[in-house]
Z-matrix of the N, CA and C atoms (Angstrom, degrees):
N
C 1 1.582
C 2 1.503 1 102.65
N 3 1.307 2 124.23 1 -41.73
C 4 1.487 3 129.41 2 -176.74
C 5 1.548 4 107.66 3 -66.73
N 6 1.426 5 110.11 4 -34.56
C 7 1.459 6 111.92 5 -170.83
C 8 1.545 7 104.58 6 -79.56
N 9 1.307 8 122.52 7 -34.98
C 10 1.467 9 125.71 8 178.04
C 11 1.494 10 108.35 9 -64.79
N 12 1.323 11 117.68 10 -43.09
C 13 1.481 12 121.75 11 176.66
C 14 1.506 13 116.79 12 -52.19
N 15 1.423 14 109.37 13 -46.43
C 16 1.516 15 122.58 14 179.20
C 17 1.472 16 106.24 15 -64.06
N 18 1.383 17 127.51 16 -40.23
C 19 1.401 18 131.41 17 -176.90
C 20 1.564 19 102.07 18 -64.18
N 21 1.316 20 121.69 19 -51.60
C 22 1.484 21 124.48 20 -175.07
C 23 1.476 22 110.71 21 -57.06
N 24 1.483 23 113.29 22 -48.18
C 25 1.354 24 115.09 23 -178.01
C 26 1.493 25 114.70 24 -61.53
N 27 1.554 26 112.98 25 -36.54
C 28 1.457 27 112.82 26 -177.45
C 29 1.605 28 111.12 27 -71.19
N 30 1.360 29 115.90 28 -29.57
C 31 1.478 30 118.41 29 177.91
C 32 1.508 31 109.42 30 -70.23
N 33 1.207 32 120.33 31 -34.19
C 34 1.416 33 122.82 32 -179.12
C 35 1.451 34 111.10 33 -73.01
N 36 1.297 35 116.98 34 -40.34
C 37 1.427 36 124.61 35 175.30
C 38 1.539 37 109.79 36 -59.26
N 39 1.228 38 117.10 37 -46.12
C 40 1.511 39 127.96 38 -176.07
C 41 1.595 40 106.59 39 -60.41
N 42 1.421 41 111.43 40 -43.64
C 43 1.530 42 119.99 41 -178.38
C 44 1.494 43 108.48 42 -64.88
N 45 1.334 44 115.26 43 -44.13
C 46 1.473 45 119.19 44 -175.43
C 47 1.460 46 109.63 45 -67.34
N 48 1.313 47 121.72 46 -42.89
C 49 1.500 48 126.57 47 169.91
C 50 1.557 49 117.10 48 -50.10
N 51 1.441 50 105.96 49 -43.87
C 52 1.493 51 114.46 50 -177.90
C 53 1.571 52 111.15 51 -68.22
N 54 1.325 53 109.20 52 -39.93
C 55 1.507 54 111.81 53 179.20
C 56 1.425 55 112.73 54 -72.47
N 57 1.428 56 120.48 55 -31.50
C 58 1.358 57 122.70 56 178.57
C 59 1.587 58 108.34 57 -66.58
N 60 1.339 59 117.66 58 -35.40
C 61 1.439 60 124.55 59 -177.85
C 62 1.518 61 109.72 60 -65.44
N 63 1.410 62 111.97 61 -45.75
C 64 1.428 63 116.29 62 174.59
C 65 1.408 64 116.89 63 -57.02
N 66 1.329 65 109.45 64 -42.78
C 67 1.530 66 115.34 65 -175.13
C 68 1.597 67 106.10 66 -69.88
N 69 1.309 68 120.06 67 -34.32
C 70 1.420 69 118.51 68 -178.22
C 71 1.570 70 113.16 69 -78.49
N 72 1.315 71 119.34 70 -9.99
C 73 1.439 72 122.03 71 -177.52
C 74 1.549 73 108.55 72 -72.44
N 75 1.347 74 111.81 73 121.03
C 76 1.506 75 115.37 74 179.73
C 77 1.489 76 112.38 75 -63.28
N 78 1.358 77 117.01 76 158.64
C 79 1.387 78 122.42 77 178.23
C 80 1.479 79 114.87 78 -69.90
N 81 1.313 80 122.66 79 165.21
C 82 1.496 81 124.97 80 -179.10
C 83 1.499 82 112.73 81 -57.36
N 84 1.321 83 120.50 82 -44.11
C 85 1.440 84 116.74 83 -173.23
C 86 1.467 85 107.05 84 -81.24
N 87 1.280 86 120.33 85 -24.84
C 88 1.558 87 121.84 86 177.80
C 89 1.514 88 101.53 87 -63.06
N 90 1.334 89 118.60 88 -45.34
C 91 1.462 90 120.85 89 -173.84
C 92 1.575 91 108.71 90 -60.34
N 93 1.318 92 108.13 91 -48.28
C 94 1.544 93 116.46 92 -179.27
C 95 1.571 94 110.99 93 -55.67
N 96 1.354 95 112.34 94 -42.55
C 97 1.539 96 116.51 95 176.92
C 98 1.472 97 116.78 96 -64.55
N 99 1.422 98 113.09 97 -38.61
C 100 1.397 99 120.17 98 174.58
C 101 1.504 100 116.37 99 -63.31
N 102 1.404 101 110.14 100 -40.73
C 103 1.391 102 114.03 101 177.34
C 104 1.406 103 119.50 102 -73.83
N 105 1.372 104 120.27 103 -25.07
C 106 1.549 105 128.00 104 174.35
C 107 1.591 106 106.10 105 -72.59
N 108 1.395 107 115.65 106 -39.20
C 109 1.393 108 118.51 107 -177.11
C 110 1.589 109 108.99 108 -59.67
N 111 1.324 110 115.45 109 -27.30
C 112 1.571 111 117.56 110 -173.14
C 113 1.403 112 111.68 111 -73.22
N 114 1.305 113 122.97 112 -13.10
C 115 1.418 114 129.33 113 178.29
C 116 1.576 115 111.91 114 -52.65
N 117 1.326 116 114.80 115 134.10
C 118 1.355 117 120.26 116 172.40
C 119 1.479 118 111.93 117 -77.36
N 120 1.476 119 113.97 118 164.52
C 121 1.502 120 117.62 119 -177.75
C 122 1.535 121 116.56 120 -56.24
N 123 1.432 122 113.23 121 -39.29
C 124 1.441 123 120.69 122 -178.51
C 125 1.550 124 108.47 123 -67.71
N 126 1.243 125 115.90 124 -30.07
C 127 1.557 126 117.78 125 -174.57
C 128 1.496 127 103.20 126 -80.07
N 129 1.258 128 121.17 127 -34.36
C 130 1.542 129 123.81 128 176.83
C 131 1.615 130 106.47 129 -59.92
N 132 1.358 131 111.64 130 -50.36
C 133 1.478 132 118.54 131 179.74
C 134 1.621 133 110.40 132 -53.50
N 135 1.289 134 115.10 133 -51.19
C 136 1.447 135 120.92 134 176.47
C 137 1.515 136 115.47 135 -58.81
N 138 1.267 137 111.26 136 -37.26
C 139 1.574 138 118.15 137 176.95
C 140 1.486 139 108.99 138 -65.40
N 141 1.417 140 112.76 139 -41.98
C 142 1.556 141 114.95 140 -177.64
C 143 1.503 142 110.56 141 -70.92
N 144 1.267 143 115.48 142 -31.61
C 145 1.534 144 119.66 143 177.34
C 146 1.487 145 107.95 144 -65.65
N 147 1.395 146 115.67 145 -44.73
C 148 1.474 147 119.61 146 -175.89
C 149 1.476 148 107.33 147 -66.59
N 150 1.311 149 119.44 148 -46.37
C 151 1.617 150 126.09 149 172.92
C 152 1.565 151 115.66 150 -48.58
N 153 1.462 152 112.84 151 -47.31
C 154 1.349 153 119.81 152 -179.98
C 155 1.600 154 111.49 153 -63.09
N 156 1.273 155 118.06 154 -50.26
C 157 1.455 156 122.97 155 -179.24
C 158 1.503 157 115.62 156 -65.28
N 159 1.457 158 110.13 157 -34.55
C 160 1.496 159 118.52 158 -177.45
C 161 1.575 160 109.17 159 -68.28
N 162 1.430 161 110.40 160 -48.53
C 163 1.438 162 115.59 161 -179.36
C 164 1.552 163 119.06 162 -71.90
N 165 1.394 164 113.20 163 -22.20
C 166 1.475 165 121.08 164 169.07
C 167 1.502 166 110.82 165 -59.87
N 168 1.320 167 114.88 166 -54.85
C 169 1.372 168 126.25 167 -172.79
C 170 1.507 169 109.71 168 -76.57
N 171 1.266 170 120.21 169 -18.87
C 172 1.484 171 121.43 170 177.06
C 173 1.553 172 106.37 171 -78.15
N 174 1.468 173 116.69 172 -39.39
C 175 1.330 174 118.17 173 176.61
C 176 1.582 175 115.75 174 -71.96
N 177 1.316 176 110.93 175 -42.22
C 178 1.508 177 117.17 176 -176.67
C 179 1.603 178 107.29 177 -125.10
N 180 1.389 179 111.04 178 77.38
C 181 1.454 180 119.20 179 -177.17
C 182 1.668 181 110.85 180 -58.38
N 183 1.354 182 112.86 181 154.20
C 184 1.395 183 115.02 182 177.20
C 185 1.475 184 108.29 183 -69.40
N 186 1.373 185 116.45 184 159.66
C 187 1.408 186 127.16 185 179.89
C 188 1.746 187 108.86 186 -59.60
N 189 1.367 188 113.21 187 117.60
C 190 1.408 189 116.83 188 -178.69
C 191 1.570 190 114.33 189 97.16
N 192 1.362 191 116.57 190 -2.03
C 193 1.381 192 125.81 191 171.49
C 194 1.445 193 115.76 192 -102.01
N 195 1.325 194 119.10 193 109.06
C 196 1.610 195 117.43 194 -176.54
C 197 1.479 196 109.39 195 -66.59
N 198 1.347 197 115.43 196 154.15
C 199 1.453 198 116.57 197 176.42
C 200 1.300 199 121.87 198 -56.85
N 201 1.301 200 126.45 199 -31.20
C 202 1.424 201 124.96 200 178.23
C 203 1.451 202 109.50 201 -71.01
N 204 1.334 203 119.70 202 -38.47
C 205 1.481 204 117.71 203 171.88
C 206 1.477 205 120.19 204 -60.27
N 207 1.441 206 109.41 205 -33.81
C 208 1.452 207 112.83 206 177.12
C 209 1.517 208 108.30 207 -66.18
N 210 1.349 209 118.12 208 -38.88
C 211 1.543 210 120.38 209 177.85
C 212 1.512 211 106.37 210 -60.96
N 213 1.218 212 122.03 211 -42.61
C 214 1.487 213 128.84 212 179.49
C 215 1.590 214 107.16 213 -53.06
N 216 1.353 215 112.71 214 -49.31
C 217 1.477 216 121.46 215 177.33
C 218 1.507 217 111.45 216 -51.75
N 219 1.369 218 112.26 217 -49.47
C 220 1.444 219 125.64 218 -179.66
C 221 1.582 220 113.10 219 -55.50
N 222 1.257 221 113.70 220 -46.32
C 223 1.532 222 121.96 221 -178.63
C 224 1.500 223 104.71 222 -70.99
N 225 1.348 224 118.41 223 -45.62
C 226 1.468 225 118.21 224 -175.96
C 227 1.503 226 110.73 225 -62.23
N 228 1.383 227 112.17 226 -47.25
C 229 1.490 228 113.63 227 -176.33
C 230 1.448 229 112.50 228 -54.95
N 231 1.426 230 117.97 229 -55.86
C 232 1.376 231 121.32 230 -179.91
C 233 1.624 232 118.34 231 -55.50
N 234 1.351 233 111.43 232 -47.33
C 235 1.553 234 116.19 233 -177.20
C 236 1.601 235 108.88 234 -68.52
N 237 1.344 236 113.70 235 -39.11
C 238 1.430 237 119.62 236 175.61
C 239 1.490 238 119.02 237 -50.40
N 240 1.483 239 111.94 238 -54.36
C 241 1.413 240 116.22 239 -175.93
C 242 1.596 241 114.42 240 -74.50
N 243 1.327 242 114.17 241 -31.70
C 244 1.471 243 118.56 242 166.65
C 245 1.478 244 112.34 243 -56.74
N 246 1.319 245 113.84 244 -54.07
C 247 1.491 246 118.23 245 179.03
C 248 1.524 247 113.17 246 -55.25
N 249 1.370 248 119.80 247 -40.51
C 250 1.516 249 116.50 248 175.08
C 251 1.477 250 113.28 249 -70.91
N 252 1.385 251 117.48 250 -42.44
C 253 1.408 252 114.39 251 177.17
C 254 1.568 253 115.01 252 -54.53
N 255 1.341 254 114.82 253 -43.33
C 256 1.494 255 116.42 254 -179.13
C 257 1.511 256 108.15 255 -72.16
N 258 1.310 257 120.68 256 -34.47
C 259 1.532 258 120.12 257 176.94
C 260 1.390 259 112.31 258 -58.92
N 261 1.400 260 115.90 259 -43.16
C 262 1.536 261 120.92 260 -177.71
C 263 1.461 262 113.13 261 -60.87
N 264 1.394 263 113.67 262 -21.94
C 265 1.539 264 121.66 263 178.07
C 266 1.526 265 110.90 264 -98.07
N 267 1.397 266 116.05 265 5.84
C 268 1.549 267 117.85 266 -177.46
C 269 1.494 268 108.46 267 62.76
N 270 1.318 269 126.26 268 24.56
C 271 1.394 270 129.35 269 178.51
C 272 1.459 271 115.66 270 -80.69
N 273 1.205 272 119.60 271 115.69
C 274 1.565 273 126.31 272 -175.95
C 275 1.430 274 111.70 273 -57.38
N 276 1.358 275 125.07 274 -23.06
C 277 1.437 276 121.27 275 -176.27
C 278 1.587 277 107.21 276 -82.27
N 279 1.249 278 122.19 277 5.54
C 280 1.518 279 121.48 278 169.07
C 281 1.560 280 116.95 279 -58.20
N 282 1.449 281 109.40 280 -26.94
C 283 1.639 282 117.47 281 -168.82
C 284 1.539 283 104.26 282 -68.91
N 285 1.276 284 128.26 283 -47.46
C 286 1.431 285 121.68 284 -179.60
C 287 1.465 286 113.32 285 -51.82
N 288 1.246 287 122.61 286 -43.65
C 289 1.365 288 125.40 287 178.15
C 290 1.646 289 112.43 288 -76.65
N 291 1.176 290 116.88 289 -25.33
C 292 1.309 291 124.42 290 179.07
C 293 1.730 292 106.05 291 -67.02
N 294 1.283 293 110.12 292 -54.08
C 295 1.420 294 117.25 293 177.72
C 296 1.550 295 114.60 294 -54.86
N 297 1.265 296 119.91 295 -46.60
C 298 1.436 297 127.37 296 -179.97
C 299 1.567 298 105.61 297 -66.68
N 300 1.304 299 121.27 298 -43.98
C 301 1.472 300 126.53 299 -176.83
C 302 1.503 301 107.83 300 -61.71
N 303 1.446 302 117.68 301 -48.48
C 304 1.446 303 122.83 302 -177.97
C 305 1.520 304 111.40 303 -57.78
N 306 1.385 305 109.39 304 -48.49
C 307 1.525 306 116.99 305 -174.35
C 308 1.476 307 111.48 306 -64.88
N 309 1.339 308 121.74 307 -42.25
C 310 1.466 309 117.23 308 -178.04
C 311 1.541 310 109.37 309 -82.00
N 312 1.329 311 119.07 310 -21.91
C 313 1.404 312 115.68 311 171.94
C 314 1.450 313 117.04 312 -70.48
N 315 1.439 314 114.15 313 -26.13
C 316 1.492 315 114.27 314 175.05
C 317 1.469 316 112.66 315 -68.01
N 318 1.472 317 117.32 316 -31.33
C 319 1.418 318 120.02 317 179.95
C 320 1.468 319 109.82 318 -68.32
N 321 1.426 320 120.72 319 -39.78
C 322 1.444 321 127.43 320 175.30
C 323 1.614 322 109.34 321 -57.26
N 324 1.304 323 112.39 322 -50.08
C 325 1.623 324 119.89 323 179.37
C 326 1.596 325 107.06 324 -56.49
N 327 1.237 326 114.25 325 -52.01
C 328 1.540 327 118.80 326 -169.76
C 329 1.510 328 104.46 327 -69.24
N 330 1.381 329 128.36 328 -31.08
C 331 1.462 330 123.13 329 -179.57
C 332 1.552 331 108.15 330 -70.56
N 333 1.263 332 120.01 331 -42.35
C 334 1.435 333 123.60 332 172.68
C 335 1.554 334 121.88 333 -78.74
N 336 1.301 335 110.99 334 -7.17
C 337 1.501 336 114.50 335 174.18
C 338 1.498 337 113.21 336 77.15
N 339 1.341 338 115.39 337 30.16
C 340 1.399 339 121.39 338 -179.52
C 341 1.523 340 109.19 339 -93.90
N 342 1.381 341 109.52 340 73.35
C 343 1.503 342 114.86 341 -163.61
C 344 1.505 343 118.56 342 -71.69
N 345 1.315 344 116.18 343 -27.43
C 346 1.409 345 123.71 344 -173.88
C 347 1.565 346 108.83 345 -74.87
N 348 1.402 347 121.46 346 -39.69
C 349 1.326 348 122.52 347 165.05
C 350 1.467 349 118.50 348 -72.76
N 351 1.301 350 119.64 349 -31.22
C 352 1.360 351 124.34 350 172.51
C 353 1.603 352 110.85 351 -56.78
N 354 1.264 353 118.25 352 -51.29
C 355 1.495 354 122.49 353 -175.83
C 356 1.660 355 108.52 354 -69.98
N 357 1.307 356 111.61 355 -29.65
C 358 1.422 357 110.30 356 170.81
C 359 1.501 358 118.14 357 -61.91
N 360 1.469 359 114.34 358 -47.21
C 361 1.287 360 119.21 359 173.69
C 362 1.434 361 118.28 360 -61.46
N 363 1.295 362 118.06 361 -34.21
C 364 1.539 363 125.19 362 -172.46
C 365 1.480 364 107.73 363 -84.06
N 366 1.330 365 118.96 364 -38.34
C 367 1.567 366 119.25 365 -178.99
C 368 1.487 367 117.87 366 -91.93
N 369 1.365 368 112.56 367 -24.38
C 370 1.520 369 122.70 368 -175.31
C 371 1.585 370 110.37 369 -105.50
N 372 1.344 371 106.67 370 -77.05
C 373 1.564 372 109.38 371 -171.94
C 374 1.540 373 110.44 372 -61.63
N 375 1.251 374 121.33 373 -47.19
C 376 1.448 375 111.14 374 -175.84
C 377 1.427 376 117.89 375 -60.72
N 378 1.301 377 127.00 376 -44.16
C 379 1.362 378 128.03 377 176.75
C 380 1.524 379 114.93 378 -68.16
N 381 1.325 380 111.45 379 -32.89
C 382 1.507 381 112.41 380 173.31
C 383 1.475 382 114.66 381 -67.00
N 384 1.391 383 115.72 382 -29.19
C 385 1.554 384 115.62 383 -179.39
C 386 1.524 385 107.24 384 -65.43
N 387 1.436 386 119.04 385 -35.93
C 388 1.472 387 120.83 386 -176.92
C 389 1.582 388 107.08 387 -67.92
N 390 1.380 389 111.83 388 -51.34
C 391 1.403 390 118.04 389 -174.94
C 392 1.543 391 112.42 390 -60.10
N 393 1.378 392 114.75 391 -40.16
C 394 1.337 393 118.86 392 -177.81
C 395 1.600 394 112.81 393 -72.63
N 396 1.262 395 111.44 394 -38.32
C 397 1.461 396 113.05 395 170.84
C 398 1.503 397 119.37 396 -51.16
N 399 1.357 398 111.99 397 -39.93
C 400 1.441 399 120.84 398 175.03
C 401 1.397 400 112.91 399 -63.83
N 402 1.356 401 111.98 400 -47.80
C 403 1.555 402 118.78 401 -171.80
C 404 1.623 403 106.87 402 -69.68
N 405 1.308 404 117.96 403 -39.78
C 406 1.447 405 119.12 404 -178.03
C 407 1.546 406 106.69 405 -69.29
N 408 1.241 407 121.13 406 -25.29
C 409 1.449 408 119.60 407 -175.95
C 410 1.520 409 110.72 408 -80.50
N 411 1.394 410 113.73 409 -17.50
C 412 1.426 411 118.29 410 -177.74
C 413 1.541 412 112.32 411 -93.02
N 414 1.474 413 111.84 412 -9.06
C 415 1.469 414 117.85 413 178.73
C 416 1.463 415 107.83 414 -125.73
N 417 1.254 416 117.71 415 73.74
C 418 1.439 417 124.81 416 178.37
C 419 1.566 418 114.22 417 -82.61
N 420 1.325 419 113.01 418 141.30
C 421 1.527 420 114.41 419 175.70
C 422 1.414 421 112.33 420 -69.58
N 423 1.460 422 121.76 421 143.36
C 424 1.386 423 127.26 422 -173.18
C 425 1.485 424 113.57 423 -64.58
N 426 1.392 425 114.65 424 -35.27
C 427 1.500 426 116.41 425 -177.99
C 428 1.455 427 117.64 426 -88.86
N 429 1.468 428 116.91 427 -30.63
C 430 1.432 429 119.00 428 177.85
C 431 1.498 430 105.16 429 -134.94
N 432 1.407 431 113.67 430 109.71
C 433 1.470 432 117.66 431 -175.87
C 434 1.484 433 113.23 432 -73.00
N 435 1.327 434 123.67 433 -1.62
C 436 1.410 435 120.28 434 169.53
C 437 1.527 436 116.23 435 -87.41
N 438 1.354 437 116.25 436 -5.99
C 439 1.325 438 127.50 437 174.94
C 440 1.424 439 115.25 438 -94.73
N 441 1.431 440 127.00 439 150.43
C 442 1.295 441 123.04 440 169.78
C 443 1.511 442 112.67 441 -109.66
N 444 1.321 443 117.13 442 156.52
C 445 1.449 444 121.39 443 179.91
C 446 1.414 445 107.99 444 -66.32
N 447 1.337 446 113.33 445 148.12
C 448 1.624 447 122.38 446 -171.30
C 449 1.458 448 104.53 447 -120.97
N 450 1.324 449 111.47 448 146.41
C 451 1.469 450 121.21 449 174.67
C 452 1.643 451 102.65 450 -111.97
N 453 1.324 452 110.29 451 157.73
C 454 1.474 453 112.82 452 176.22
C 455 1.527 454 115.09 453 -68.30
N 456 1.336 455 118.47 454 135.37
C 457 1.316 456 119.01 455 -174.85
C 458 1.592 457 117.78 456 -74.13
N 459 1.193 458 118.45 457 144.24
C 460 1.546 459 113.97 458 178.01
C 461 1.512 460 110.00 459 -82.06
N 462 1.320 461 115.99 460 178.21
C 463 1.513 462 119.48 461 -167.94
C 464 1.593 463 108.08 462 -66.51
N 465 1.347 464 115.94 463 -43.33
C 466 1.432 465 122.00 464 -179.25
C 467 1.607 466 116.24 465 -68.57
N 468 1.333 467 113.63 466 -17.81
C 469 1.480 468 118.00 467 177.80
C 470 1.556 469 105.78 468 -90.14
N 471 1.322 470 119.36 469 -12.88
C 472 1.385 471 116.77 470 174.72
C 473 1.550 472 113.91 471 -90.12
N 474 1.333 473 117.15 472 -1.47
C 475 1.481 474 121.82 473 -176.91
C 476 1.531 475 106.64 474 -77.54
N 477 1.382 476 119.05 475 151.62
C 478 1.412 477 119.46 476 -176.63
C 479 1.548 478 105.36 477 -127.93
N 480 1.365 479 113.69 478 36.67
C 481 1.563 480 117.76 479 179.49
C 482 1.426 481 112.42 480 -63.56
N 483 1.532 482 116.47 481 -46.37
C 484 1.302 483 117.93 482 -175.37
C 485 1.617 484 118.09 483 -64.99
N 486 1.377 485 107.25 484 -29.02
C 487 1.405 486 112.65 485 -179.42
C 488 1.639 487 113.31 486 -73.66
N 489 1.342 488 109.96 487 -33.71
C 490 1.371 489 117.56 488 173.60
C 491 1.454 490 119.80 489 -61.89
N 492 1.484 491 110.39 490 -43.70
C 493 1.360 492 118.56 491 179.11
C 494 1.574 493 109.98 492 -70.01
N 495 1.275 494 120.55 493 -35.41
C 496 1.457 495 130.29 494 178.18
C 497 1.477 496 107.23 495 -56.54
N 498 1.344 497 115.45 496 -50.65
C 499 1.511 498 116.13 497 177.68
C 500 1.544 499 116.98 498 -57.18
N 501 1.474 500 110.37 499 -42.13
C 502 1.316 501 113.51 500 -175.42
C 503 1.586 502 114.57 501 -77.72
N 504 1.387 503 112.47 502 -20.61
C 505 1.540 504 119.02 503 176.13
C 506 1.530 505 104.64 504 -66.83
N 507 1.303 506 122.31 505 -44.26
C 508 1.387 507 120.73 506 -177.32
C 509 1.412 508 118.60 507 -82.86
N 510 1.335 509 117.46 508 -12.16
C 511 1.517 510 124.69 509 175.63
C 512 1.594 511 99.92 510 -74.03
N 513 1.313 512 114.89 511 -48.42
C 514 1.532 513 118.49 512 -176.99
C 515 1.500 514 112.49 513 -65.74
N 516 1.394 515 116.90 514 -28.02
C 517 1.487 516 119.58 515 179.53
C 518 1.599 517 111.65 516 -82.56
N 519 1.324 518 110.55 517 -17.13
C 520 1.546 519 118.09 518 173.96
C 521 1.578 520 109.33 519 79.40
N 522 1.354 521 118.66 520 29.43
C 523 1.556 522 121.78 521 -174.66
C 524 1.552 523 101.37 522 -97.63
N 525 1.224 524 125.49 523 99.41
C 526 1.399 525 128.34 524 172.13
C 527 1.488 526 119.65 525 -49.52
N 528 1.342 527 120.28 526 -46.45
C 529 1.390 528 133.57 527 175.18
C 530 1.467 529 110.77 528 -50.33
N 531 1.516 530 114.22 529 -58.12
C 532 1.393 531 116.78 530 -171.34
C 533 1.666 532 108.66 531 -84.68
N 534 1.213 533 118.08 532 -12.28
C 535 1.439 534 117.80 533 164.69
C 536 1.347 535 112.21 534 -71.84
N 537 1.205 536 123.74 535 -39.19
C 538 1.445 537 122.40 536 -178.01
C 539 1.547 538 107.94 537 -75.85
N 540 1.370 539 121.15 538 -37.49
C 541 1.369 540 127.42 539 179.64
C 542 1.506 541 111.79 540 -62.22
N 543 1.435 542 113.30 541 -45.86
C 544 1.465 543 115.63 542 -179.00
C 545 1.576 544 111.17 543 -73.82
N 546 1.274 545 112.30 544 -26.57
C 547 1.517 546 117.54 545 -178.70
C 548 1.587 547 107.18 546 -64.48
N 549 1.244 548 111.53 547 -43.65
C 550 1.462 549 119.04 548 -172.00
C 551 1.542 550 108.10 549 -76.28
N 552 1.375 551 112.73 550 -29.58
C 553 1.550 552 115.95 551 171.43
C 554 1.526 553 109.34 552 -58.15
N 555 1.484 554 115.95 553 -44.89
C 556 1.449 555 116.03 554 -175.57
C 557 1.476 556 111.62 555 -64.36
N 558 1.305 557 120.40 556 -40.67
C 559 1.388 558 125.65 557 -176.87
C 560 1.554 559 107.81 558 -64.87
N 561 1.349 560 116.12 559 -43.54
C 562 1.558 561 119.13 560 -179.84
C 563 1.416 562 112.66 561 -69.29
N 564 1.435 563 113.25 562 -30.85
C 565 1.489 564 115.95 563 173.93
C 566 1.472 565 116.03 564 -55.70
N 567 1.229 566 114.41 565 -45.30
C 568 1.485 567 124.75 566 177.54
C 569 1.648 568 108.93 567 -58.06
N 570 1.423 569 111.00 568 -53.09
C 571 1.448 570 114.59 569 176.19
C 572 1.448 571 112.19 570 -55.60
N 573 1.429 572 117.09 571 -41.98
C 574 1.460 573 118.57 572 -176.32
C 575 1.533 574 117.35 573 -65.19
N 576 1.380 575 114.64 574 -34.70
C 577 1.504 576 120.71 575 176.40
C 578 1.393 577 108.04 576 -57.17
N 579 1.315 578 118.73 577 -46.33
C 580 1.449 579 122.70 578 177.93
C 581 1.445 580 116.18 579 -60.89
N 582 1.315 581 114.46 580 -48.85
C 583 1.594 582 125.85 581 174.12
C 584 1.481 583 111.48 582 -51.44
N 585 1.288 584 115.55 583 -51.92
C 586 1.519 585 121.70 584 -174.36
C 587 1.512 586 110.67 585 -69.47
N 588 1.305 587 117.44 586 -31.60
C 589 1.476 588 117.42 587 -177.97
C 590 1.633 589 105.14 588 -73.95
N 591 1.217 590 119.79 589 -35.84
C 592 1.480 591 127.56 590 177.18
C 593 1.515 592 109.60 591 -61.29
N 594 1.344 593 110.47 592 -49.79
C 595 1.494 594 115.24 593 -178.27
C 596 1.542 595 111.64 594 -70.34
N 597 1.225 596 118.06 595 -32.17
C 598 1.563 597 123.24 596 176.40
C 599 1.478 598 106.90 597 -62.36
N 600 1.301 599 121.66 598 -44.63
C 601 1.497 600 124.96 599 -178.92
C 602 1.495 601 107.55 600 -56.94
N 603 1.338 602 115.72 601 -41.03
C 604 1.453 603 119.05 602 -176.12
C 605 1.599 604 111.20 603 -72.36
N 606 1.430 605 110.01 604 -28.74
C 607 1.472 606 107.08 605 177.67
C 608 1.508 607 115.36 606 -116.77
N 609 1.268 608 111.88 607 56.09
C 610 1.537 609 117.99 608 -178.04
C 611 1.458 610 121.02 609 -58.02
N 612 1.368 611 108.18 610 -16.51
C 613 1.556 612 116.01 611 -173.53
C 614 1.619 613 107.72 612 -97.47
N 615 1.390 614 117.73 613 4.70
C 616 1.386 615 119.83 614 179.58
C 617 1.434 616 112.14 615 -59.87
N 618 1.332 617 123.60 616 161.10
C 619 1.314 618 129.03 617 170.97
C 620 1.568 619 113.26 618 -66.02
């Protein structure tokens, strides 16, 4: 009888703790606000540069670019760089921006018939955003629940070849919004490599 009472008490305590945890969990937009407040001054400057260029070409699109596609560029540019900034910090709130960025980027690619990259985004990046969002949620940092635990990067994960190629691709295409966006990606990739190595040292016992 005493054993049964102990089990009931333990179950009730666990349920109480779970309820308290849920109640303490901040709302979605609160998390977004906290994540954005973690940006460094130079990241805010890059974000403002991206915002300025994107809004300029949204108002005055290049010849041959419809207004709605210029607006797509604007959304993709802002969501893309915020996603990259937060990913470099291993912040889990990068994924809402990643999903929006990937979706609108596919529209852009489809319009211009860049099908190889379109299917890469659709078949690899979009589903990986959803899968990674779930996995990062399961492996929260003990000190800051908005962060995910990090592993040490392998040598090939430290290479920046794709970022350099992406910058060159949009320079040749003559798209100032995506040149700026991919250039910022390259800069933040370097910052992210450093951040992830520091986080990995803190979480050496991660799986």
